[in-house]
Each structure stands twice: as structure tokens, then as C-alpha cells.
N, C-alpha and C positions, 0 to 999 in steps of 0.2 A: 399705904402701900409703898414699897421701895421705889425710889426714883433714880434715874441715871441721866447724865448730861448727854444730849444728842450731838456729840462731836463738836465741830466748829460752830454749830448753830447757837450753842449756849443754852438751848431750851432744856428744861428739866422735864423728863417724860417718865410716866409710870412704866414699870416693866411689863405690865399687861396692857396691850393696846386693843382698841375696839375696831374690828373690821366691819365694813358696811355691806359686804356682798349678801350675807344671809338675811338682811332685812327685807330682801325680796320675798322671803318665804312667810313673812308675818305681817300683821296689820300695822298701820301707823301708830295706833294706840299702844300696841305691844312693844313696838320699837321705842316709843317714848318712855315707857316704864323701864325698859332695860337700860337705855342710855342714861336716864336720870339716876338710877340706882348705881350704875357704874361710876358716874361722877361723884355721887355721895360717898362711895366707898374709897375714893382717892384716886381713881383712874383719871387720866387726863390726855390720852392720845386717841383720836378718832380719825379713821381714814375711810375713804370711799372712792368712787370713780363714776364718771358719767356713763360708762359702758354697763354699769350694774343696773340692768333694767331700764335702759334708755333714760337715765336720770331719776328713776324711782328711789333708789337708795339715797341720793343727795336730797331729794325733796323730803323724805321722811326724817332725815337728820336735821334739815333746816327747820321743819315744823316743830320738832321736839326740842331743839337745842338753841334756837336763835337768842333766847333771853339769857342764856348762860355762856355766850360766846367767849367771854374773857376768862373762863375757867378751864379751857382745854386747848390743846394743840390740834389744829384741824388740817388734814391733808386730803387733796383729791388729785386726779391724774388727767393726763392728756394722751389720748390714743391716736389722734389724728396727726398726720406727719408734715403737713405744709403750714406755713405761717398764717395765712388768712383764715383757714378753717379752724386752726388751733386757737386763734385769738377769739373767734366767735364762740368756740366751745368753752373757753375760760369764763367769758362773761355769762354764758348760760349756766355754768356751774355755780357761779356766785349768786345768781338769781335763785337757783334751786336751793342753795344752802342758806339763803337769807343773810348773807354776810357781805361785807365790803372787801374782805380779803381772806385768804387762807394762809396758813403758815408755810406749807410746802406744796409745790406743784411737781408731781412726778411725771417724767416721760414714761408712759405706761407700756409694760411688757415688750421691751425691745428685744426681739428674738432673731431677727435676720440681718445680715450685713447691709442689705439694701435699705432697711428701715433706719439703721444708724446713720448711714450716709445721707439719707434724705433729711433726717432730723437736724444734722449738723450743717446742712447746706445754707447758703445765703438767704434762701427763702423758706427754710425749714421751720418746723414747729418750735425749735429751741429759741429762735428769734422772737416768737410771740411770747414765750414764757419769760424771756429777758425783759421784753417790753412791759409785761405784766408786773414783774418785780420792780421796774423803774417807776411804774405808776402806783405802786403800793398795793397791788392786788395779790401779791404773794411776797413772802419774806425770803424763802429759800427755794432752791431748785434741786430736784432729785431725779433718779432714774431707777426703774424697776425691771427685773428680769426673772424669768422662770427657768429652772434647770441649769444647764451648763452656763457658767458666767463669762465665757470667752468675750462676748460683746460688751459686757460691762467693763471688763479689764481693758478692752480696746477703747471704749468711750472715755475712760479715765485718762488715757493718753492724750485726748483731744480737748477735754473740757473739765474745768474744776467744779464738778458737782458737789453740792453740800451734803447730800444724803443719798444712800443707796439702799434699796429694798431687795432682799434676796431670800432664798430658801434656806432654812436652818432646822433640821430635825435629824434624829439619830438613825433614821432609815436612809434618807437620801445623802447623808454624809458619805456613804459607801458607794453611791452611784455617781456622785459629783464631788470627789475628794478635793478637787481644786478650789472649791468654795472656802473650805477651812484652811487649805494649805497655801493658797496664793491670794485669793480675794480678801479674806479677812485680815491678814497681815498688812496688805496694802492700804486698806481702809483705816486701820488703826494708825499706821505710820503717817497718813495724811490728815488724821483727825476728822475723818468724814463720818457723819452720822450713819448708824447701822440699824435699819429696821428689819426685823425678821418676819417671815411669814411661813405658812404651811407647817405649823408646829406638830400637827399630827398627820403630816403627809397626805393632806387632802381627805383625811378620814381613815386611812389604813390603820393608824395607830390608836384608834378609839378605845381599845381595851386597855391601853397603857398610857392614858392621857397624862397622869400625874408625872410619871417618869419622863415623858416627852417634854413637858413644860420645864421640869427641873433640869433636864439636860440642856435645853436651849438657853435657859437663863444662866446656866453655868458658863456659857461661852461669853466672850467680851462684846456681846451685842448690847444695844441700848434699850430696845423695846421689842416685844414679840406680839404681833397682831394676831388676834384670834377671832374667828367667826362665831358669834354668839347669838342664838335666836330663841332662847327660852330663859325665864328667870332662874330656873333650876341649874341650867348650864352656866349661867353667869355666876351664881353662888359657888358652884364647884370650882370654876376658874379663879375666882377671888380667893377661895380657900387655898388653892395651890400657890397663889402669889404670897399670901400671908405666911404660909408655912415654909416658903422657899429658903433653903440654905444651899450654897454651891456644892455640887457633887464632886468629891475628891476623885482624882484620876483612877484610883483603884476601883471605886464604885462604878465609874463609867465603864471601865474595861470589863468588870463583872457583868454589867448590864448588856454590853455588846455580845457577850457569850450566851446570855440567858434570854434575851428579848425574844418573845414568841414570834414576832413578825420577821425577824432575821433568820431564825431557825437554822436549818442545815442546808440552806441554798445561797443566801446572800454572802458574797465574798467580802470579808472585812479588810481587805487590802493590807494584810500584815506582811506579805511577801515571804512567809515561811515555807510556802510550797516550792520556792526556787532553791537551787537552779533546776530547770527542766532539762533532762538529757537530750530532748529533741530540740531544745532552743526556743520553746514557746514562752513568751512573756505572759504567763498565766494571769497575774493580776490585771495587766493591761487589757487582755481580752475581756475579762469580766467587767472592767471599768467601762469599756465601750458598750458592753451589753447593758450596763446601767444607764448609759446615755440613751440607748435605744428604747427600752421599755421599763426602766427602773427595776430590772430583774424580777418583774412581777409574774411573767409566765414561766413557771417552773415545772410544768408537766404534772402537777398534783391536781387531782379531781376534788373540787370543794363543793360545799352546799351552794344553792343558787344565789344567796345574798353575797357571800364572799366572792363568788365567780363574777357577779355583776360589778361589784366594787372594783375589783382588780381590772376587769375589762374596761371600765370607765376611766381608770386612772393611769393605765400603763403608758399611754401616749399623750398624757396631759401636757407635757412640755414641748412636744413637737421637735424632738432632737434626733429623729431617726436618720435623716440625711447626713448629719454630722457624724453620727455613730458609724454608719456604714462606710463613710469615707475614711474615718480613722482606722477602722478594722481592715479595710482594703489596703491601707498603707503599711500594715505590719508585714515585715519580711517573712516571718514564720507564723502561720495561722494554725487553727485548731486541727485540721486534718493531719498535721505532722505528728500528732499524739500516737505513741506506740503502745499505749495501755500498760505501761510498766508499773503504774500504781505508786511510784515514789512520792508524788505530790500528795496523794490521799493519806499516806502514812504520816507526812509532816504536818498536814493541816490541823491546827488546834481546834477547829470548829466542826470537824468531821464532815466536811463537804464532800459530796460525790463528784470530785473534780473532773474526772474523765467524762462522765455523763453530762456534766454542766458545760464542758467545752463543746460537746456535740450540740447541746441546746443553743449555746451562744452562736456557734457557726451557722446553724439553721436560720436563726433570726437575721444575723448580720450579712449572710451571703445571699439572702433573698430566697431561701427555701431549699438549699442544697442539703440533702439528707445524708447523715454519716452513720446511721444505725445499721 
């Protein structure tokens, strides 16, 4: 399997990483089968977290992989925010994993400014992780974040993290364009390790998994972690990795136009709808809509399975407050639309822009109806 160097860590990691969350759904024996097959096939990056089933995922990995510890890069996470409880959590994770050290300890899902402030404080969790590194319990320190990367960008201004874990998929690239436009270049410039997650957007892209993996691996990330809970799914993902060749820009653009999950609702942020005669920054409105609910509520009536999936995923990243604040700060909002239709004529993706503006305003204004 193709391997890439994980930035400044110098670790060689396989492009397909093994995520531990979905081991909660299977037996320890099945997890052992999957993990050993993954290593035998050339995979070598395994990540988990103590929050995954109150240590269940860590214990299953430890039971399955302790005898092969020198064959893979192991990462776990710290979700507690103060030094003393984080130190206890790290020792607990090592016991669960049956290891004397991990390769990376991530500050887990840092989503709010208060969390970042607490972590960085003199008695914050980061001090415990530094102490763990000094004691040989971890080699590198990372940070993970879901959705909008504003706090990771801020964290990098305050601390030299070795690794960052963020969302990379062809759906959320249009909800959080700042990930590829700002975060990714900064990580590359500083030679920080880049771990991708949510390659199929938490399951939304399950019908297009191969394209999703090939898109993500075509970005300059180092490893894409996937949740794998059956041998068949593992073989499928291994086949994607073996057949991977980078997607040319033209192929990506073609896919952005054709992808069924993007359809005629997701704004591709191409700016071709501008200028708006009413002065609305249309792509910015739709970007904040993406922060709010990943543009998943589009007014389309779907079958129960698709409805449940979208309902479960739309607020997964908990960015609603940030979205409404950003929309509220716009000088010209959606109600200024005069229904001239110029934007819809220009849109190369045939989006119903004026109706979508009404949808976005309804969400971001707290329920004000424009119909």
C-alpha cells in the first residue's frame, strides 16, 4: 500500500488508516480479524479514543494488536481539558491499549473557544500531554477538530502541534472551503502531519465511496482514516487504496458537477452567480448555510432511510451558533433578493438560487419565513 511521510514526525504511514470508532459495533474477535488483515495488507496507522465506548475501542485494539505493536503507528486522543484528569486518562488509555506508549496523542474534538483556552492554560490538558511526551508515553502531539477549522487555525498560532486531524471529503469541501483554502496550505507550509477523517461524510457518500477515497487521497494529506467494521468493507477499502491514482483537476471538476450527493442544491462556491444586483454575497450566504447544517436540509422529501441519515448528520459538527453569527454580520442578507433570476442563469450547476436563499435565511435567521 502507498505510504506517505506524516509531516515533521518522519513517520511513514499508509494512505488508508484504520479508525477505531466502529469497533464498538462488532465483537473483539471480529475486530482482531479486521485489524490483523489490515496490517497484513500493508496498512500501518491505527487510531482510537477513550471516548469510543468508554474505552471499549482501545481495549479491543489492545487485545488484538499488543503482540504486533512495532508494526504500526498508534494514535489515541484526550477529550478531558484539565491537566490532572488528562494525565489519568492517558495512563488509562495505555493500559487499555496494552502499550507503554502511543505515537500520537490528539487533543480531541476541540470545538469551542473556551475548550481551546482551557487546554492551553497553565493547568490545561496540553500540559499533561507534554509531560506524557517527556516521559516517553507519546512521541508526538496533535489536535483534532470537526467542521469549521477556525479553532485549529487559532491553536496553531499558540502551539507547535505536530499533527492535525481534520475533515476532508468532496461534500464538506463546499460547506467548509476554508479547510482546503487556508488550513491545508498552512499545515503544508509548517510541515505538520495531516490526518484526514470523514472521507464519506459520516456515511452520506456511501454510494460513491471509491470516488470519495480517490478525491481525498488526491489532496496533499498523509493518511485518511476510515471506519471499517466488516471484512468485506476492509477488502473494498484496500482495493480502493491499491487502485488509487491521483484525480486530475479536470476529473475533479467533472465529479463536482456530477456527484449525486451534490446535485442541484449544494453551492460549489464558484462565484459565477455574482455580481448580484441587490448586493447579496450569494456564495457567502450558502457557505454559512453549510456551517449551519452542511446544506443537508434542502426541502426534498426522501425515503425514511435517507431522511434519517441526513437528520442525524446535519448538526454533527455543532457549528450552528458560529453560522448564525456570521450570517447576522452580513450587511446584505437574503431578503434583499428581488427575484431577478440573473444568478440562476449564471449558475453552471443549475441551482435554484433564489429558493435556496430563502431556505438559507429560514435556517440562519431562526425561522423567519420568506415564502
